[in-house]
ROMIFI-130649 format. One line per 3 residues: number of its first residue (from 1); for each residue y negated, x, z of C-alpha. Coordinates in pm, 1 decimal, m for minus. Layout:
NUM> Y:X:Z; ...
//
This chain:
1> m11329.9:11231.9:8155.9; m11631.0:11084.1:8329.2; m11569.4:11019.4:8700.4
4> m11740.3:10803.6:8957.1; m11699.7:10886.2:9327.3; m11679.0:10654.0:9623.5
7> m11725.9:10846.2:9946.4; m11899.5:11178.6:9977.7; m11738.1:11331.8:10283.6
10> m11583.5:11680.1:10310.9; m11298.0:11640.0:10059.7; m11534.4:11500.7:9793.5
13> m11693.7:11841.2:9763.3; m11353.6:11993.7:9681.7; m11297.5:11725.1:9425.2
16> m11647.9:11791.3:9274.5; m11565.9:12164.6:9240.2; m11238.6:12082.8:9066.0
19> m11405.5:11850.3:8820.6; m11666.3:12112.4:8738.6; m11395.4:12370.8:8685.6
22> m11199.6:12163.8:8439.7; m11496.1:12020.7:8253.6; m11485.7:11664.8:8376.9
25> m11821.8:11508.7:8425.8; m11894.7:11360.2:8766.0; m12153.9:11093.7:8675.1
28> m12219.4:10869.5:8976.3; m12148.4:10851.1:9349.7; m12200.8:10626.6:9652.7
31> m12153.8:10649.9:10024.0; m12209.9:10384.1:10299.8; m12428.0:10651.4:10478.4
34> m12701.2:10677.6:10216.5; m12858.1:11007.0:10330.5; m12517.0:11182.3:10287.7
37> m12458.8:11019.6:9952.0; m12798.1:11124.8:9822.6; m12751.0:11476.7:9944.0
40> m12420.2:11494.7:9762.6; m12580.8:11351.8:9447.8; m12856.9:11609.8:9454.4
43> m12616.5:11891.7:9525.7; m12386.1:11801.6:9234.6; m12640.4:11665.6:8995.3
46> m12511.3:11307.4:8974.3; m12665.2:10962.2:8997.8; m12653.8:10791.8:9337.2
49> m12602.1:10413.7:9362.5; m12600.8:10202.1:9679.6; m12273.2:10014.8:9637.3
52> m11912.8:10090.2:9542.7; m11923.6:9786.2:9307.3; m12185.3:9967.0:9101.0
55> m11959.6:10275.3:9074.1; m11660.6:10053.0:8959.8; m11871.6:9882.3:8699.1
58> m12067.8:10180.3:8580.0; m12076.3:10224.5:8198.9; m12046.9:10605.2:8229.6
61> m11723.5:10600.2:8431.1; m11374.7:10640.6:8283.9; m11207.6:10648.5:8625.8
64> m11303.4:10603.4:8988.3; m11221.2:10855.6:9257.2; m11201.6:10711.2:9606.3
67> m11260.7:10966.8:9882.6; m11318.0:10727.2:10170.6; m11130.7:10677.2:10495.5
70> m10785.4:10514.4:10412.3; m10878.7:10170.3:10538.9; m11096.3:10128.1:10225.2
73> m10876.3:10121.6:9916.2; m10795.8:9772.9:9803.8; m11159.6:9656.7:9734.9
76> m11238.9:9910.9:9463.8; m10892.2:9866.2:9309.4; m10965.3:9490.3:9268.0
79> m11295.3:9557.0:9089.6; m11152.4:9839.8:8872.7; m10876.9:9603.2:8765.1
82> m11150.2:9357.3:8649.5; m11351.4:9625.4:8473.8; m11042.9:9797.6:8332.8
85> m11128.7:10133.3:8487.0; m10854.9:10357.2:8613.2; m10862.5:10458.5:8985.4
88> m10741.0:10749.2:9193.8; m10741.0:10734.2:9575.1; m10725.1:11011.5:9834.7
91> m10414.1:11027.1:10040.7; m10278.1:10821.2:10215.1; m10262.8:10540.8:9963.4
94> m10354.1:10294.7:10248.8; m10312.6:10238.7:10618.5; m10028.4:9996.5:10577.3
97> m9761.5:9898.6:10333.2; m9887.5:9547.8:10262.0; m10220.1:9686.7:10142.5
100> m10049.0:9951.0:9937.9; m9825.4:9701.9:9769.4; m10119.0:9473.6:9687.3
103> m10304.0:9778.0:9537.8; m10005.9:9859.8:9313.2; m9964.3:9498.2:9201.0
106> m10334.5:9455.5:9134.6; m10356.1:9774.1:8922.5; m10046.1:9670.1:8729.6
109> m10174.0:9319.8:8652.6; m10511.7:9467.1:8554.2; m10350.6:9720.4:8315.0
112> m10502.0:10018.2:8486.7; m10356.6:10341.5:8625.3; m10348.4:10389.3:9003.5
115> m10303.2:10749.5:9122.1; m10284.8:10901.2:9468.4; m10415.2:11251.9:9533.5
118> m10115.6:11461.5:9647.8; m10228.2:11795.9:9516.5; m9938.0:11992.9:9668.5
121> m9708.4:11844.7:9401.0; m9904.2:12076.8:9169.2; m9858.7:12394.5:9363.4
124> m9660.0:12663.7:9180.5; m9406.3:12654.2:9460.4; m9328.9:12281.1:9449.1
127> m9335.8:12273.4:9062.9; m9084.8:12558.0:9059.5; m8858.9:12396.2:9325.6
130> m8857.9:12059.8:9145.8; m8707.0:12231.2:8838.0; m8478.2:12456.2:9037.2
133> m8326.5:12176.5:9229.1; m8276.6:11968.9:8919.3; m8090.2:12264.2:8771.3
136> m7862.7:12286.5:9083.4; m7980.6:12631.9:9182.7; m7970.0:12553.4:9560.3
139> m7646.1:12359.6:9521.1; m7601.9:12049.7:9732.3; m7880.6:12000.5:9978.6
142> m7768.4:12008.3:10340.7; m8091.6:12012.6:10547.0; m8454.4:11938.1:10440.6
145> m8728.5:11982.3:10702.5; m9107.7:12007.5:10732.5; m9302.5:12145.9:11016.6
148> m9681.8:12083.8:11042.5; m9793.1:12240.8:11367.7; m10167.1:12236.5:11322.3
151> m10468.5:12230.2:11541.1; m10783.6:12018.4:11532.3; m11070.4:12060.1:11771.7
154> m11219.9:11804.0:12006.2; m11525.6:11801.2:11773.0; m11298.3:11695.0:11483.9
157> m11194.0:11386.4:11672.0; m11535.5:11321.3:11829.8; m11606.0:11020.0:11609.4
160> m11423.7:10707.1:11743.9; m11280.5:10633.9:11401.3; m11090.8:10958.6:11382.9
163> m10727.3:10915.5:11490.9; m10779.7:10546.5:11506.3; m10507.3:10294.9:11390.1
166> m10754.0:10066.3:11214.4; m10951.2:10322.0:11009.6; m10713.4:10613.5:10967.6
169> m10384.8:10433.8:11010.9; m10274.9:10680.8:11277.6; m10296.3:11055.4:11353.9
172> m10121.7:11376.0:11262.7; m9838.5:11220.9:11062.2; m10035.7:10992.3:10822.5
175> m10341.8:11219.4:10790.6; m10213.7:11576.4:10802.5; m9840.6:11581.9:10744.1
178> m9819.3:11316.7:10470.7; m9849.0:11592.7:10212.2; m9529.6:11756.3:10335.5
181> m9359.8:11421.3:10371.1; m9458.1:11349.9:10007.5; m9303.1:11686.1:9902.3
184> m8983.3:11616.1:10098.1; m8950.7:11266.4:9948.1; m9009.8:11414.5:9599.4
187> m8767.0:11707.7:9626.3; m8503.3:11579.9:9866.7; m8497.2:11219.8:9762.3
190> m8510.4:10893.3:9958.6; m8455.2:10867.1:10332.1; m8186.4:10633.0:10455.8
193> m8266.4:10622.9:10825.4; m8463.9:10808.6:11089.5; m8544.9:10819.5:11463.1
196> m8889.5:10920.7:11586.6; m9062.0:11015.5:11915.7; m9430.5:11079.8:11971.6
199> m9697.8:11167.0:12215.3; m10014.2:10954.0:12187.7; m10325.3:11152.7:12264.5
202> m10133.2:11448.3:12409.6; m10437.9:11683.2:12379.9; m10712.0:11480.9:12224.0
205> m10890.9:11166.0:12337.5; m10743.4:10951.3:12048.6; m10533.5:10632.5:12045.8
208> m10277.8:10761.0:11796.9; m10033.8:11051.9:11788.6; m10128.6:11417.6:11792.8
211> m9767.0:11518.6:11840.6; m9475.6:11343.9:11661.8; m9114.0:11431.2:11572.7
214> m8848.9:11253.7:11357.5; m8485.1:11327.8:11280.0; m8389.5:11195.0:10934.5
217> m8086.8:11135.3:10723.1; m8140.5:11125.5:10346.9; m7948.8:10888.3:10119.6
220> m7789.3:11203.4:9965.8; m7620.2:11268.7:10307.9; m7841.4:11564.3:10400.9
223> m8022.2:11565.2:10731.0; m8365.4:11688.9:10833.9; m8652.9:11716.7:11080.3
226> m9013.4:11616.2:11045.0; m9266.4:11756.1:11293.2; m9637.3:11691.5:11285.9
229> m9916.1:11786.9:11535.4; m10284.6:11861.7:11557.0; m10255.7:11983.2:11921.3
232> m10113.3:12336.6:11887.7; m10392.5:12590.5:11908.2; m10483.5:12788.3:11705.1
235> m10277.4:12611.3:11432.7; m9985.9:12750.4:11238.0; m9906.0:12751.1:10871.3
238> m9701.3:12447.0:10768.4; m9348.1:12501.3:10639.4; m9117.5:12298.8:10415.0
241> m8762.5:12418.6:10425.3; m8476.9:12325.9:10189.2; m8124.9:12453.9:10271.1
244> m7845.9:12399.7:10023.1; m7482.0:12514.3:9971.5; m7604.8:12797.3:9750.3
247> m7910.3:12910.0:9950.0; m8247.1:12842.8:10104.5; m8605.1:12794.8:9988.2
250> m8915.8:12785.6:10208.9; m9264.1:12681.0:10123.4; m9529.8:12816.9:10365.9
253> m9866.6:12659.7:10310.8; m9897.7:12637.3:9932.7; m9664.3:12931.3:9840.1
256> m9296.4:12986.4:9803.8; m9226.3:13249.7:10069.4; m8850.5:13247.0:10085.6
259> m8595.7:13217.8:9793.9; m8254.2:13336.4:9925.9; m7995.0:13210.7:9674.8
262> m7650.6:13354.4:9613.9; m7570.0:13466.5:9258.8; m7889.5:13313.3:9134.7
265> m8004.9:13315.1:8768.8; m8282.6:13147.2:8584.8; m8662.7:13159.4:8599.1
268> m8778.2:13406.1:8865.0; m8905.7:13243.7:9181.1; m9287.7:13270.5:9226.0
271> m9263.3:13438.1:9567.8; m9587.5:13510.3:9746.9; m9709.5:13599.2:10097.9
274> m10076.4:13508.6:10038.4; m10076.0:13145.5:10153.0; m10356.3:12894.7:10189.5
277> m10323.8:12639.9:10472.0; m10534.7:12377.1:10646.5; m10368.0:12469.6:10981.9
280> m10696.1:12508.3:11168.9; m10958.5:12438.5:10895.4; m10911.8:12128.5:10674.8
283> m11108.7:12297.2:10394.7; m10912.7:12625.2:10381.5; m10711.1:12510.8:10093.7
286> m10696.2:12601.9:9720.3; m10890.7:12408.4:9455.8; m10640.0:12496.3:9180.0
289> m10377.3:12218.9:9254.9; m10658.7:11962.6:9263.0; m10759.4:12076.6:8913.3
292> m10406.6:12045.3:8793.2; m10368.7:11691.8:8938.0; m10697.9:11572.3:8792.3
295> m10600.7:11710.9:8450.4; m10271.8:11525.2:8472.4; m10446.1:11201.8:8563.0
298> m10695.4:11243.6:8274.1; m10416.5:11322.9:8037.7; m10219.4:11011.8:8155.5
301> m10528.9:10800.7:8076.0; m10573.9:10956.7:7737.0; m10210.9:10932.7:7633.5
304> m10116.7:10599.2:7793.5; m9853.4:10735.6:8032.4; m9793.5:10736.5:8404.3
307> m9948.5:11016.6:8609.7; m9716.5:11239.2:8807.9; m9824.0:11079.9:9136.4
310> m9849.3:10709.1:9083.9; m9926.7:10428.2:9338.4; m9553.0:10385.9:9387.0
313> m9516.5:10752.2:9478.8; m9791.3:10708.9:9732.9; m9622.9:10403.5:9861.3
316> m9294.2:10592.3:9916.3; m9464.8:10855.6:10129.5; m9638.6:10588.9:10336.8
319> m9305.6:10406.3:10376.2; m9164.3:10715.4:10554.1; m9475.2:10735.0:10785.0
322> m9447.6:10358.5:10860.1; m9077.1:10398.8:10950.4; m9143.6:10687.9:11189.8
325> m9421.7:10483.0:11359.2; m9195.1:10185.9:11393.6; m8921.1:10397.0:11543.1
328> m9159.4:10554.8:11787.9; m9290.2:10209.4:11899.0; m8946.0:10049.0:11936.0
331> m8742.9:10345.6:12057.7; m8486.9:10254.4:11800.9; m8350.5:10409.6:11477.4
334> m8508.1:10261.3:11166.0; m8311.9:10201.4:10842.3; m8528.6:10223.5:10530.7
//
């Protein structure tokens, strides 16, 4: 696979490492801040171009990787649909559902694949749980929660666009906890209704939430709690907890740290205590799940199938975020 990159901020370097490790060729990049884009190009040995249009039309690109802020997604999707180049965007899929839906429709009409980077789907822990739940090893799910009690410094939020509704779509929920929401949605199934409460700028000088909570009821009948924050110093490892009639599983960071299941049989659980988490450092995460997701996207292109994390999957995670925000604003329960 030959990849063109739009946006050369912090996460793009993680993507570049992953591409190098799996043998994909990063061929071209761009950034609206040209010095940063040229520095990235020199560092990774790729061509720099001045506009995203050039990346989307580049003859040496099989798919485009969008690593910008989430308010810039639809524009490259439109051009990629014209040029028949597949496209993958960093989470969240967009800042709002209308844009996300237009992205999905545009990609479908253009006959291209649209993927959303949700690398925790490819952790050993979540891959194991997906199979184990399908096999009924936890029994009927009763309670499914995620707790993302992280910390970000004042410096992290020093740029006005950070934590803004327009550019980032919100705060801790859409930018930090969306990975865990995606995992919950994937493993526990659709949410029927929820009620949310937030604190806007509780610690940081931002317009959106740095503390938010939601109580949820899934369509299966199980219940749950979603907590997200970037205000809790020094930052604590995130947890996703699944409690069923036969036992409990807990993912801490990127590892399965608890598997307490009565009379269990089957593939041994990949238990580990050595976890990687972005609790206080956004880059303190493993590159391996990115490698797995990028391989999956390349294989989907090669073999004409859907990737594991499609635009629709990204939409479903954003739908939960949007519902929490609507509930927080209205003070009312939201039915999805």
